VODRENLO-395970 format. One record per residue: x, y, z of N, C-alpha, C in turn; residue number from 0. Coordinates in steps of 0.05 Angstrom, whole numbers. Example, Ala and Ser with C-alpha at 12.3 -4.5 7.8 and 13.67 -1.06 7.14 Angstrom:
# VODRENLO-395970
@n_u=264&n_v=-114&n_w=156&ca_u=246&ca_v=-90&ca_w=156&c_u=264&c_v=-66&c_w=156&seq=0
@n_u=257&n_v=-45&n_w=142&ca_u=273&ca_v=-21&ca_w=143&c_u=258&c_v=1&c_w=157&seq=1
***
This chain:
# VODRENLO-395970
@n_u=-1831&n_v=318&n_w=-197&ca_u=-1840&ca_v=288&ca_w=-195&c_u=-1825&c_v=273&c_w=-175&seq=0
@n_u=-1799&n_v=279&n_w=-172&ca_u=-1784&ca_v=264&ca_w=-150&c_u=-1796&c_v=268&c_w=-125&seq=1
@n_u=-1805&n_v=291&n_w=-118&ca_u=-1816&ca_v=295&ca_w=-89&c_u=-1841&c_v=284&c_w=-86&seq=2
@n_u=-1857&n_v=280&n_w=-107&ca_u=-1883&ca_v=264&ca_w=-106&c_u=-1879&c_v=235&c_w=-104&seq=3
@n_u=-1860&n_v=223&n_w=-116&ca_u=-1854&ca_v=197&ca_w=-114&c_u=-1842&c_v=191&c_w=-85&seq=4
@n_u=-1824&n_v=212&n_w=-76&ca_u=-1812&ca_v=203&ca_w=-51&c_u=-1835&c_v=203&c_w=-30&seq=5
@n_u=-1853&n_v=222&n_w=-31&ca_u=-1872&ca_v=225&ca_w=-10&c_u=-1891&c_v=203&c_w=-15&seq=6
@n_u=-1901&n_v=195&n_w=-38&ca_u=-1918&ca_v=171&ca_w=-40&c_u=-1905&c_v=147&c_w=-30&seq=7
@n_u=-1883&n_v=140&n_w=-35&ca_u=-1868&ca_v=119&ca_w=-24&c_u=-1859&c_v=118&c_w=2&seq=8
@n_u=-1863&n_v=142&n_w=15&ca_u=-1852&ca_v=143&ca_w=43&c_u=-1825&c_v=143&c_w=47&seq=9
@n_u=-1810&n_v=151&n_w=26&ca_u=-1780&ca_v=153&ca_w=30&c_u=-1765&c_v=124&c_w=38&seq=10
@n_u=-1780&n_v=104&n_w=27&ca_u=-1772&ca_v=78&ca_w=30&c_u=-1775&c_v=58&c_w=4&seq=11
@n_u=-1760&n_v=41&n_w=3&ca_u=-1758&ca_v=22&ca_w=-21&c_u=-1787&c_v=9&c_w=-22&seq=12
@n_u=-1795&n_v=11&n_w=-46&ca_u=-1827&ca_v=3&ca_w=-51&c_u=-1828&c_v=-25&c_w=-62&seq=13
@n_u=-1802&n_v=-40&n_w=-63&ca_u=-1803&ca_v=-65&ca_w=-71&c_u=-1818&c_v=-86&c_w=-51&seq=14
@n_u=-1837&n_v=-103&n_w=-61&ca_u=-1851&ca_v=-119&ca_w=-43&c_u=-1846&c_v=-149&c_w=-55&seq=15
@n_u=-1834&n_v=-164&n_w=-37&ca_u=-1825&ca_v=-192&ca_w=-44&c_u=-1843&c_v=-211&c_w=-28&seq=16
@n_u=-1834&n_v=-237&n_w=-23&ca_u=-1845&ca_v=-257&ca_w=-9&c_u=-1850&c_v=-252&c_w=20&seq=17
@n_u=-1831&n_v=-235&n_w=29&ca_u=-1828&ca_v=-228&ca_w=57&c_u=-1839&c_v=-203&c_w=67&seq=18
@n_u=-1852&n_v=-191&n_w=44&ca_u=-1865&ca_v=-162&ca_w=49&c_u=-1849&c_v=-142&c_w=36&seq=19
@n_u=-1854&n_v=-117&n_w=47&ca_u=-1842&ca_v=-93&ca_w=32&c_u=-1814&c_v=-91&c_w=41&seq=20
@n_u=-1797&n_v=-83&n_w=26&ca_u=-1768&ca_v=-79&ca_w=34&c_u=-1768&c_v=-53&c_w=52&seq=21
@n_u=-1754&n_v=-52&n_w=76&ca_u=-1755&ca_v=-31&ca_w=97&c_u=-1729&c_v=-13&c_w=91&seq=22
@n_u=-1712&n_v=-16&n_w=71&ca_u=-1690&ca_v=2&ca_w=65&c_u=-1698&c_v=28&c_w=61&seq=23
@n_u=-1683&n_v=48&n_w=75&ca_u=-1689&ca_v=75&ca_w=72&c_u=-1665&c_v=91&c_w=62&seq=24
@n_u=-1643&n_v=79&n_w=59&ca_u=-1619&ca_v=90&ca_w=48&c_u=-1611&c_v=82&c_w=21&seq=25
@n_u=-1594&n_v=97&n_w=6&ca_u=-1584&ca_v=87&ca_w=-21&c_u=-1605&c_v=85&c_w=-36&seq=26
@n_u=-1631&n_v=102&n_w=-38&ca_u=-1651&ca_v=96&ca_w=-56&c_u=-1649&c_v=110&c_w=-83&seq=27
@n_u=-1658&n_v=96&n_w=-100&ca_u=-1656&ca_v=105&ca_w=-129&c_u=-1684&c_v=104&c_w=-142&seq=28
@n_u=-1688&n_v=119&n_w=-162&ca_u=-1714&ca_v=121&ca_w=-179&c_u=-1716&c_v=99&c_w=-197&seq=29
@n_u=-1736&n_v=83&n_w=-195&ca_u=-1738&ca_v=58&ca_w=-213&c_u=-1761&c_v=62&c_w=-230&seq=30
@n_u=-1755&n_v=55&n_w=-256&ca_u=-1779&ca_v=54&ca_w=-280&c_u=-1792&c_v=26&c_w=-274&seq=31
@n_u=-1817&n_v=27&n_w=-268&ca_u=-1831&ca_v=1&ca_w=-266&c_u=-1832&c_v=-15&c_w=-294&seq=32
@n_u=-1840&n_v=4&n_w=-312&ca_u=-1838&ca_v=-5&ca_w=-341&c_u=-1812&c_v=6&c_w=-350&seq=33
@n_u=-1789&n_v=-11&n_w=-356&ca_u=-1763&ca_v=-4&ca_w=-363&c_u=-1767&c_v=21&c_w=-385&seq=34
@n_u=-1747&n_v=40&n_w=-380&ca_u=-1744&ca_v=63&ca_w=-402&c_u=-1739&c_v=48&c_w=-427&seq=35
@n_u=-1725&n_v=30&n_w=-432&ca_u=-1716&ca_v=17&ca_w=-455&c_u=-1736&c_v=6&c_w=-468&seq=36
@n_u=-1760&n_v=-1&n_w=-454&ca_u=-1783&ca_v=-17&ca_w=-462&c_u=-1807&c_v=4&c_w=-468&seq=37
@n_u=-1799&n_v=30&n_w=-467&ca_u=-1818&ca_v=51&ca_w=-473&c_u=-1834&c_v=62&c_w=-449&seq=38
@n_u=-1821&n_v=55&n_w=-421&ca_u=-1832&ca_v=66&ca_w=-398&c_u=-1826&c_v=94&c_w=-395&seq=39
@n_u=-1846&n_v=108&n_w=-392&ca_u=-1846&ca_v=140&ca_w=-387&c_u=-1835&c_v=148&c_w=-359&seq=40
@n_u=-1825&n_v=169&n_w=-358&ca_u=-1812&ca_v=180&ca_w=-333&c_u=-1839&c_v=198&c_w=-320&seq=41
@n_u=-1858&n_v=184&n_w=-310&ca_u=-1881&ca_v=194&ca_w=-302&c_u=-1884&c_v=183&c_w=-270&seq=42
@n_u=-1898&n_v=199&n_w=-253&ca_u=-1906&ca_v=189&ca_w=-226&c_u=-1912&c_v=165&c_w=-225&seq=43
@n_u=-1934&n_v=157&n_w=-244&ca_u=-1943&ca_v=128&ca_w=-243&c_u=-1923&c_v=108&c_w=-249&seq=44
@n_u=-1904&n_v=113&n_w=-264&ca_u=-1882&ca_v=91&ca_w=-274&c_u=-1858&c_v=94&c_w=-258&seq=45
@n_u=-1854&n_v=111&n_w=-238&ca_u=-1831&ca_v=111&ca_w=-222&c_u=-1837&c_v=105&c_w=-195&seq=46
@n_u=-1817&n_v=87&n_w=-182&ca_u=-1820&ca_v=79&ca_w=-154&c_u=-1791&c_v=82&c_w=-143&seq=47
@n_u=-1790&n_v=82&n_w=-116&ca_u=-1765&ca_v=83&ca_w=-104&c_u=-1755&c_v=54&c_w=-100&seq=48
@n_u=-1729&n_v=50&n_w=-104&ca_u=-1720&ca_v=23&ca_w=-99&c_u=-1694&c_v=28&c_w=-85&seq=49
@n_u=-1687&n_v=10&n_w=-70&ca_u=-1657&ca_v=12&ca_w=-55&c_u=-1642&c_v=-1&c_w=-78&seq=50
@n_u=-1615&n_v=7&n_w=-75&ca_u=-1597&ca_v=-3&ca_w=-97&c_u=-1597&c_v=-31&c_w=-105&seq=51
@n_u=-1600&n_v=-48&n_w=-83&ca_u=-1600&ca_v=-76&ca_w=-87&c_u=-1623&c_v=-87&c_w=-103&seq=52
@n_u=-1647&n_v=-73&n_w=-97&ca_u=-1671&ca_v=-83&ca_w=-110&c_u=-1674&c_v=-67&c_w=-137&seq=53
@n_u=-1662&n_v=-47&n_w=-143&ca_u=-1662&ca_v=-35&ca_w=-170&c_u=-1646&c_v=-52&c_w=-186&seq=54
@n_u=-1624&n_v=-61&n_w=-176&ca_u=-1605&ca_v=-78&ca_w=-192&c_u=-1617&c_v=-104&c_w=-198&seq=55
@n_u=-1632&n_v=-116&n_w=-179&ca_u=-1645&ca_v=-141&ca_w=-184&c_u=-1664&c_v=-138&c_w=-207&seq=56
@n_u=-1681&n_v=-116&n_w=-205&ca_u=-1702&ca_v=-117&ca_w=-225&c_u=-1693&c_v=-109&c_w=-250&seq=57
@n_u=-1670&n_v=-97&n_w=-250&ca_u=-1656&ca_v=-88&ca_w=-281&c_u=-1649&c_v=-115&c_w=-291&seq=58
@n_u=-1640&n_v=-132&n_w=-274&ca_u=-1627&ca_v=-159&ca_w=-286&c_u=-1651&c_v=-176&c_w=-299&seq=59
@n_u=-1677&n_v=-174&n_w=-281&ca_u=-1701&ca_v=-186&ca_w=-288&c_u=-1709&c_v=-175&c_w=-318&seq=60
@n_u=-1711&n_v=-150&n_w=-319&ca_u=-1718&ca_v=-139&ca_w=-341&c_u=-1701&c_v=-145&c_w=-368&seq=61
@n_u=-1675&n_v=-148&n_w=-363&ca_u=-1657&ca_v=-155&ca_w=-385&c_u=-1656&c_v=-186&c_w=-392&seq=62
@n_u=-1667&n_v=-200&n_w=-374&ca_u=-1668&ca_v=-228&ca_w=-376&c_u=-1643&c_v=-244&c_w=-366&seq=63
@n_u=-1626&n_v=-228&n_w=-353&ca_u=-1601&ca_v=-240&ca_w=-341&c_u=-1605&c_v=-255&c_w=-318&seq=64
@n_u=-1629&n_v=-255&n_w=-306&ca_u=-1632&ca_v=-268&ca_w=-279&c_u=-1655&c_v=-290&c_w=-285&seq=65
***
């Protein structure tokens, strides 16, 4: 699964914001689009690459802290 996600996302953060797609290619993490705690499965369809900053940002959004 990891190889498939990495290839699909082009080894780059898949976060897309108002300025377009993040160009970060280092410190990438696997991110659950639908959070694991909310029943998100560990599937290719539900996992995307995120840089550390965007993974933390989306975790804050999901927890309601942001």
